[in-house]
C-alpha positions as CSV (number, residue, x, y, z in Angstrom):
1,M,0.0,0.0,0.0
2,S,1.5,3.4,-0.9
3,H,1.9,6.3,1.4
4,P,-0.5,8.6,-0.4
5,S,-3.3,6.2,-0.1
6,R,-2.9,6.1,3.7
7,R,-2.7,9.9,3.8
8,A,-5.8,10.1,1.7
9,L,-7.5,7.7,4.1
10,L,-6.7,10.1,7.0
11,G,-7.0,13.3,5.1
12,A,-10.4,13.6,3.6
13,G,-11.2,16.0,6.4
14,L,-15.0,16.0,6.5
15,V,-15.4,17.3,10.1
16,G,-13.5,19.2,12.8
17,G,-12.9,18.2,16.4
18,A,-14.0,19.9,19.5
19,A,-15.5,23.3,19.8
20,V,-13.2,24.0,22.7
21,L,-12.9,27.5,24.0
22,A,-15.9,29.1,25.6
23,G,-15.5,32.3,27.7
24,C,-16.9,32.7,31.2
25,D,-19.1,35.3,32.7
26,S,-17.6,36.8,35.9
27,D,-14.6,39.1,36.1
28,D,-12.2,36.5,37.4
29,R,-13.0,34.1,34.6
30,P,-10.9,33.9,31.5
31,A,-12.1,35.7,28.4
32,A,-12.9,33.6,25.3
33,A,-9.7,32.9,23.5
34,A,-9.5,33.7,19.8
35,T,-9.4,30.6,17.7
36,S,-10.3,29.7,14.2
37,P,-13.7,28.0,13.9
38,A,-13.9,24.3,13.6
39,P,-15.2,22.9,10.3
40,T,-18.9,22.3,10.2
41,P,-19.8,18.6,10.9
42,A,-20.9,16.7,7.8
43,S,-23.5,14.8,9.7
44,P,-24.8,14.4,13.3
45,S,-23.1,11.0,13.5
46,L,-19.6,12.7,13.3
47,T,-19.8,15.0,16.3
48,G,-18.3,12.9,19.1
49,S,-16.4,15.9,20.6
50,S,-19.3,18.3,20.7
51,T,-21.5,15.7,22.3
52,A,-18.7,14.9,24.8
53,S,-18.1,18.5,25.7
54,E,-21.8,18.7,26.8
55,A,-21.3,15.7,29.1
56,P,-19.5,16.7,32.3
57,A,-20.9,15.6,35.7
58,P,-24.2,17.2,36.4
59,G,-23.9,20.7,37.9
60,F,-20.3,21.2,36.7
61,D,-19.1,24.7,37.5
62,P,-15.6,25.4,36.2
63,Q,-15.3,28.3,38.7
64,D,-16.0,26.1,41.7
65,W,-13.0,24.0,42.8
66,A,-15.0,21.3,44.5
67,S,-17.0,20.9,41.2
68,V,-13.7,20.7,39.3
69,Q,-12.3,18.0,41.6
70,E,-15.5,16.0,41.2
71,Q,-14.9,15.7,37.5
72,F,-12.1,13.2,38.2
73,L,-13.1,9.6,38.7
74,L,-10.4,9.2,41.4
75,D,-11.3,7.4,44.6
76,P,-12.5,10.2,46.8
77,S,-11.4,8.4,50.0
78,Q,-7.8,9.0,49.0
79,A,-5.8,12.2,48.6
80,Q,-4.4,11.9,45.1
81,F,-0.9,13.6,45.1
82,A,0.4,11.4,42.2
83,A,-2.3,12.3,39.7
84,F,0.3,14.2,37.6
85,V,2.4,11.1,36.9
86,L,-0.1,9.7,34.4
87,S,-3.3,11.6,34.0
88,P,-6.6,10.3,35.5
89,H,-9.2,11.2,32.9
90,T,-12.0,13.6,33.7
91,R,-15.6,12.8,33.0
92,V,-15.6,15.2,30.1
93,L,-12.5,13.5,28.7
94,D,-13.9,10.0,29.1
95,A,-17.1,11.0,27.4
96,A,-15.2,12.5,24.5
97,I,-13.0,9.4,24.1
98,S,-16.1,7.2,24.3
99,G,-17.7,9.2,21.5
100,Y,-14.7,8.9,19.2
101,R,-14.3,5.3,20.0
102,D,-17.9,4.6,19.0
103,E,-17.4,6.4,15.7
104,L,-14.3,4.4,14.9
105,G,-16.1,1.2,15.8
106,T,-19.4,2.0,14.0
107,D,-18.0,3.4,10.7
108,T,-14.2,3.3,10.8
109,E,-13.7,4.7,7.3
110,S,-16.0,7.7,7.9
111,A,-14.4,8.4,11.3
112,L,-10.8,8.2,9.8
113,S,-11.8,10.6,7.1
114,T,-12.1,13.3,9.7
115,G,-8.6,12.9,11.0
116,I,-6.8,15.8,9.4
117,D,-9.5,18.3,10.7
118,R,-9.5,16.8,14.1
119,E,-5.8,17.0,14.4
120,E,-6.0,20.6,13.4
121,A,-8.6,21.2,16.1
122,V,-6.1,19.8,18.7
123,R,-3.4,22.1,17.4
124,T,-5.8,25.1,17.5
125,A,-6.9,24.3,21.0
126,A,-3.3,23.9,22.2
127,A,-2.3,27.2,20.7
128,A,-5.2,29.0,22.3
129,Y,-4.3,27.5,25.7
130,H,-0.5,27.7,25.7
131,G,0.2,30.4,23.1
132,G,1.6,30.6,19.6
133,V,-0.2,29.4,16.6
134,A,-1.6,26.0,15.6
135,G,1.1,25.4,13.0
136,Q,3.7,25.4,15.8
137,Y,2.3,22.3,17.5
138,A,3.2,18.8,16.2
139,L,1.3,16.0,17.8
140,T,3.0,13.1,19.6
141,D,2.2,10.2,21.9
142,S,4.5,11.4,24.8
143,T,7.2,13.7,25.9
144,T,9.8,11.0,25.1
145,M,8.5,10.7,21.5
146,G,8.8,14.5,21.2
147,L,12.4,14.5,22.5
148,G,13.3,11.7,20.1
149,L,11.9,13.7,17.2
150,M,13.6,16.9,18.4
151,Y,17.1,15.6,19.0
152,G,16.9,13.0,16.2
153,G,16.0,15.6,13.7
154,L,18.9,18.0,14.3
155,D,21.8,18.2,11.8
156,L,25.0,18.1,13.7
157,G,28.5,16.6,13.1
158,P,31.8,16.0,14.7
159,G,33.1,19.1,16.4
160,D,29.7,20.3,17.3
161,E,28.7,20.4,21.0
162,V,25.4,19.9,22.9
163,L,25.3,21.7,26.3
164,T,23.0,20.0,28.8
165,T,22.7,19.6,32.5
166,T,23.3,16.9,35.2
167,H,19.6,17.0,36.2
168,D,17.8,15.7,33.2
169,F,15.5,12.7,32.9
170,Y,16.5,9.5,31.2
171,S,14.6,10.4,28.0
172,T,16.7,13.5,27.4
173,E,19.9,11.7,28.4
174,D,19.3,8.8,26.1
175,S,18.1,10.9,23.2
176,L,21.4,12.8,23.4
177,R,23.3,9.5,23.6
178,L,21.6,8.5,20.3
179,L,22.3,11.9,18.8
180,R,26.0,11.5,19.7
181,L,26.1,8.1,18.1
182,R,24.4,9.3,15.0
183,T,26.3,12.5,14.5
184,G,29.6,12.3,16.3
185,A,28.8,15.5,18.2
186,S,29.9,15.8,21.8
187,V,27.7,16.3,24.9
188,T,28.8,18.4,27.8
189,Q,27.0,18.6,31.1
190,V,26.8,21.5,33.6
191,A,25.3,21.4,37.1
192,L,22.8,24.2,37.5
193,Y,22.8,23.9,41.3
194,D,24.5,21.9,44.1
195,D,21.6,21.9,46.6
196,P,18.2,21.9,44.9
197,A,16.4,23.4,47.9
198,R,18.7,26.4,47.6
199,A,18.7,26.8,43.9
200,T,18.2,30.4,42.6
201,V,17.4,32.0,39.3
202,D,20.7,33.9,39.2
203,E,22.8,30.8,40.0
204,M,21.1,28.7,37.3
205,V,21.3,31.4,34.7
206,G,25.0,32.1,35.4
207,R,26.0,28.4,35.3
208,L,24.2,27.7,32.0
209,V,25.3,30.8,30.2
210,G,28.9,30.2,31.4
211,G,28.8,26.8,29.7
212,I,28.2,28.1,26.2
213,T,31.3,27.7,23.9
214,A,32.2,28.5,20.3
215,T,31.2,25.0,19.3
216,T,27.8,24.9,21.1
217,K,25.0,24.0,18.6
218,V,22.3,22.8,21.0
219,V,21.3,23.7,24.6
220,A,19.2,21.0,26.2
221,L,17.1,21.9,29.3
222,T,14.3,20.5,31.4
223,W,11.7,23.1,32.5
224,V,10.8,21.4,35.9
225,H,13.0,18.7,37.3
226,S,11.0,15.6,38.2
227,S,13.8,14.5,40.4
228,T,13.7,17.5,42.8
229,G,10.9,19.8,41.8
230,V,13.3,22.6,40.8
231,R,11.9,24.8,38.0
232,V,14.6,26.0,35.7
233,P,14.2,29.7,34.7
234,V,14.0,29.0,31.0
235,E,12.8,32.4,30.1
236,E,15.5,34.1,32.1
237,I,18.2,31.8,30.6
238,C,17.1,32.5,27.1
239,T,17.0,36.3,27.8
240,A,20.5,36.0,29.2
241,L,21.7,34.0,26.2
242,D,20.4,36.7,23.9
243,R,22.1,39.5,25.9
244,L,25.1,38.2,27.7
245,S,26.6,35.3,25.7
246,K,29.6,36.1,23.5
247,V,28.4,33.4,21.1
248,P,25.7,34.5,18.6
249,R,22.3,33.2,19.6
250,D,21.5,32.0,16.1
251,Q,24.5,29.6,16.3
252,Y,22.5,27.2,18.5
253,V,18.9,26.1,19.4
254,V,17.5,25.8,22.8
255,C,15.5,22.5,23.3
256,V,13.3,21.9,26.4
257,D,11.7,18.9,28.1
258,G,8.7,20.9,29.2
259,V,6.3,18.3,30.6
260,H,6.2,19.3,34.2
261,G,5.8,23.0,33.3
262,F,3.2,22.6,30.6
263,S,-0.1,23.7,32.3
264,A,1.8,24.0,35.7
265,V,3.4,27.3,34.8
266,D,1.3,30.3,33.6
267,V,3.3,31.4,30.5
268,D,2.8,31.3,26.7
269,L,5.4,29.0,25.1
270,P,6.7,31.6,22.7
271,D,7.5,33.9,25.6
272,L,9.9,31.3,27.1
273,G,12.4,32.1,24.4
274,C,13.3,28.5,23.5
275,D,13.2,27.0,20.1
276,F,11.6,23.6,20.7
277,L,9.6,22.2,23.6
278,S,8.3,18.7,24.1
279,A,5.5,17.8,26.6
280,G,3.1,15.0,27.2
281,T,-0.5,16.3,27.6
282,H,-1.3,13.4,30.0
283,K,0.3,15.0,33.1
284,W,-0.5,18.5,34.4
285,L,-2.9,19.2,31.5
286,F,-4.8,16.0,32.6
287,G,-5.3,15.1,28.9
288,P,-5.8,11.7,27.3
289,R,-3.2,9.1,28.2
290,G,-0.8,8.5,25.3
291,T,-0.9,12.1,23.9
292,G,1.6,14.9,23.7
293,I,2.8,17.9,21.8
294,L,6.1,19.1,20.2
295,W,6.2,22.9,19.9
296,G,8.5,24.6,17.5
297,R,9.2,28.3,17.0
298,D,10.5,27.6,13.5
299,W,10.6,24.0,12.2
300,G,13.5,24.7,9.8
301,P,16.3,23.2,11.9
302,L,14.5,19.8,12.2
303,T,14.4,17.0,9.7
304,E,11.5,14.6,10.2
305,V,12.4,11.2,11.7
306,I,9.1,9.3,11.1
307,P,7.1,9.7,7.9
308,T,4.0,11.8,8.5
309,F,0.3,11.2,7.6
310,S,-0.6,14.7,8.6
311,N,-1.4,17.7,6.3
312,P,1.9,18.7,4.7
313,A,0.6,22.3,4.4
314,V,0.6,22.6,8.2
315,P,4.1,23.8,9.4
316,A,4.1,21.2,12.2
317,G,2.6,18.5,10.0
318,R,5.8,17.0,8.7
319,L,7.0,16.6,12.4
320,T,3.8,14.8,13.4
321,P,4.6,11.0,13.2
322,G,2.4,9.0,10.9
323,G,0.9,5.6,11.3
324,F,-2.3,4.7,12.9
325,H,-2.6,5.9,16.5
326,S,-5.2,5.6,19.3
327,F,-7.2,8.3,17.5
328,E,-9.9,8.4,20.1
329,H,-7.3,9.7,22.6
330,R,-5.5,12.0,20.2
331,W,-8.7,13.7,19.0
332,A,-9.9,14.1,22.6
333,A,-6.9,16.2,23.5
334,A,-8.9,19.1,22.1
335,D,-11.6,18.4,24.7
336,A,-8.9,18.4,27.4
337,F,-7.6,21.8,26.4
338,G,-11.2,23.0,26.3
339,F,-11.9,21.7,29.8
340,M,-8.8,23.4,31.2
341,T,-9.6,26.6,29.3
342,K,-13.0,26.9,30.9
343,I,-11.3,26.8,34.3
344,G,-8.6,29.2,33.3
345,R,-4.8,28.5,33.0
346,D,-4.0,31.3,35.4
347,R,-6.4,30.0,38.0
348,I,-5.2,26.4,37.6
349,V,-1.6,27.4,38.1
350,T,-2.4,29.7,41.1
351,R,-4.3,26.8,42.7
352,T,-1.4,24.4,42.2
353,V,1.2,26.8,43.4
354,R,-0.7,27.8,46.5
355,Q,-1.2,24.2,47.5
356,A,2.5,23.4,46.8
357,T,3.5,26.3,49.0
358,Q,1.2,25.2,51.8
359,L,2.6,21.7,51.5
360,K,6.3,22.9,51.6
361,E,5.6,25.2,54.6
362,G,3.9,22.4,56.5
363,L,6.6,19.8,55.7
364,S,9.4,22.2,56.7
365,D,8.1,22.0,60.3
366,V,8.1,18.2,60.5
367,P,11.1,16.7,62.3
368,R,13.5,14.4,60.2
369,V,12.0,15.7,57.0
370,T,14.3,17.6,54.6
371,L,12.7,19.5,51.7
372,K,14.5,19.1,48.4
373,T,12.3,21.5,46.4
374,P,12.9,25.3,46.7
375,M,10.3,27.2,48.8
376,S,10.1,30.0,46.3
377,P,7.5,29.7,43.4
378,D,10.0,31.4,41.2
379,V,12.1,28.2,41.0
380,S,9.4,25.6,41.6
381,A,6.0,24.5,40.3
382,G,3.7,21.7,41.4
383,I,6.2,18.9,42.3
384,V,7.3,18.8,46.0
385,C,10.2,16.4,46.9
386,F,11.5,15.6,50.3
387,D,13.7,13.2,52.1
388,V,12.8,11.4,55.4
389,E,15.8,10.6,57.6
390,G,16.4,6.8,57.9
391,Q,13.6,5.8,55.5
392,R,13.6,4.6,51.9
393,P,11.3,6.7,49.7
394,P,9.4,3.7,48.1
395,E,8.6,2.3,51.6
396,F,7.6,5.7,52.9
397,V,5.2,6.1,50.0
398,F,3.5,2.9,51.1
399,K,3.2,4.3,54.6
400,L,1.4,7.3,53.3
401,R,-0.9,5.2,51.2
402,D,-2.0,3.3,54.3
403,Q,-3.2,6.7,55.6
404,G,-5.1,7.6,52.4
405,V,-2.4,9.8,50.8
406,I,-1.2,8.7,47.4
407,G,2.3,9.8,46.5
408,S,5.3,8.6,44.5
409,S,9.0,8.3,44.7
410,T,11.4,9.8,42.2
411,P,12.8,7.2,39.7
412,Y,16.4,8.3,40.0
413,A,19.6,6.9,41.5
414,T,19.1,9.3,44.4
415,S,15.4,9.0,45.2
416,Y,13.0,11.2,47.2
417,V,9.4,11.1,48.3
418,R,7.3,13.2,45.8
419,L,3.9,14.7,46.2
420,G,2.2,16.8,43.5
421,P,-0.8,19.0,44.5
422,S,-3.0,19.9,41.6
423,I,-6.6,20.6,40.6
424,A,-7.3,16.9,41.6
425,T,-6.5,17.8,45.3
426,N,-7.6,20.5,47.7
427,P,-6.1,22.5,50.7
428,D,-7.7,20.2,53.2
429,Q,-6.0,17.2,51.6
430,V,-2.7,19.1,51.7
431,D,-3.1,19.3,55.5
432,Q,-4.0,15.6,55.5
433,A,-0.7,14.9,53.6
434,I,1.3,16.9,56.1
435,E,-0.3,15.1,59.0
436,A,0.3,11.7,57.4
437,V,4.0,12.5,56.9
438,A,4.4,13.7,60.5
439,A,2.7,10.5,61.7
440,S,5.0,8.3,59.6
441,V,8.5,9.7,60.3
């Protein structure tokens, strides 16, 4: 079977995806975001997303935090501080996925013919929520896939250098190992801080900028370190690179693993100053499991790694991997962006940061507990990591579970206990978590 026939299969484009972004009424509610209208459905049978977006739990009020929390199907008897690890679906999202699944199961050919438009609906929703334009968003299955496309698509050679840090997740480290094997480029690491709890903006900016050399072609960063909860000041670093570095900024690209900042930090992606950013949408966005985005300011520096089935006229289309995916999940990402937009990105981030600050302040008073995440919101986001004297993190996590508090431990050589407040938790549950930690030390 030839490639064009598959593209034709996916690209007839009879109908758009979700109508995602509705404004709210009161002054503290987000205004309606400007977005291009979705294509008109060809028939009522091809409107899974619009049906789903009308199907939240009864009485859903996006401005009421209790109502927002009720949209999750999580066990209400447990305080869910690990929800960010792999997204629990909301009722809206499950309804959307179910609608798309029914379409694919009832008339697969007809449903597939809507694929191009529904992918465009996801890109449009992503741009309306996190900034930029739809053509800057390629669609992926995960952060790791995006990192592979990003570092696998760069044209480097022997003598070129990648500057990265000692704090990155395995997916970045191994993507750079593969880049080195493929191109012969060297990889240099710099430590942005010695003690994560004492990390500062100035220290991280200074150490990164100081590592730039005449051979640097790539700067690889992680926005929020899942190992410690430190938020790297990407915007400040990029500003400093523009102004302070003796090496021309157009000599290298800045690439970011953005998954724990995406929807956990209130900023438009273009304002960060980086060139590429990969993020799964199944973490802090609480989108469909197995979905993600790769954002690019300008796709020129990247060569595609996987053949695409997407619209080649879309700038990000050639970087969107082809093949048949779990389309009911991919298309429902538009509904996830829509759900979060109704609540408001600024309100979501404020809710997350306030709970994280409350948690850090409470834990700082617990004996034998050492915070590893900075107290300041300027260098942290939603993740809170801590060490408990004399106790192994995985075992301590089980102790918390016995008290109805669900956490996780960081999957690194040096492991910490990790809790992540979010819109799936509330301040009372933060107090519950603090009490559970104090009772378990």
